[in-house]
N, C-alpha and C positions, 0 to 999 in steps of 0.2 A: 107347639113350637118346640124347637130344639134348643138345648141350652149348652154352651161351651164356655167355660170360665166365667160363669155368671152372666153371660151376654145371651139374650133370647133372640132367636131368628128362625126362619124356615129352612135355612141351609147352613151346615157346618163344613168347614174346610180344614184339613190337616196337611202339612207339608212334610215330606220325607225326602232325604237326600240319599241316593244310592251311588256308592263309589264304584261299583262295577255293573255291567249289564247282566240281565238275567230275567227271571220270572218274578214278578211282584204280585202278591195277593193281599187283598184287603177283605178280612172277615168280620161280619157283624154277628152279634148274639145277643139274646134277651131283648130282641126288637119288639116294640109294642106297636099298637094300630096306627099311630101317626107317622111312623118312618116309612117312606115308600120308594126310595131310590138310593143307589150307590154308583159311584163313578170314579174313574182314574183320569186325571188331567195332566197334560204336560206343562212344562214351565211357562209356556205362552197362554195357558188356560184352555187349550183345545182338548176336547173330550177324546181319549183313546179308547175307552170302553166304558159302558154303563149298562145298567140294568134296573128293572123294577124289582122290589123286594117281593119275594114269594113265600115268606114264612118267618117264624121267629128267629131263624138263622139263615144267613145267605152270605155269599161271597162273590168277588169279581177278580179276575187275574188277567195279566197280559205280559208280554215279553217286551223289555225296554232296554235301552242303552243306559249308561251311567248319566246321572244327572238329578235334578230336582223334580219331584212329582207331587201332585196333590191329590188327596183322597177327598171326595165330596159325599156327604150324606144329606139327602133332602127329606123334608117332612111336610106334612099338612096339619096344621093345628086344628082344622075343622073335623079331623077324623079322631082326634083325642084332645079333650079340653084340658087335661093335665099335660105336664111336660112330657115330650116324647123322649124316651130313653132307650139307650142300646150301649153295648160294650163293643169295642173294636180291636182287632189285632192285625197290624201290617206285618208282612214278612217278605223275605227276598230269597231266592236261590240263585246264586251267580252262575253265569254260563259256564259250561264245561264240567258241571257236577252232575 
């Protein structure tokens, strides 16, 4: 199970607002066995890009316009009976740089 702010679930969501368009990246590190997917979603909840985790560190990137986006981390508590843990870093590179 994933844990975010003390709430246990199989999926964590984080929202980020970008004031200008450009490339956004969501990097995961220190991933353990139960974390198995990452994705970027638009403000309507539609998946823009997603991928299965392939190691203890992974990332997903896409080019987006300004607006609110969501990063989703999914896990499977059957793969790890302890809490699934990870560190994440969102970043943005504005268009034109």
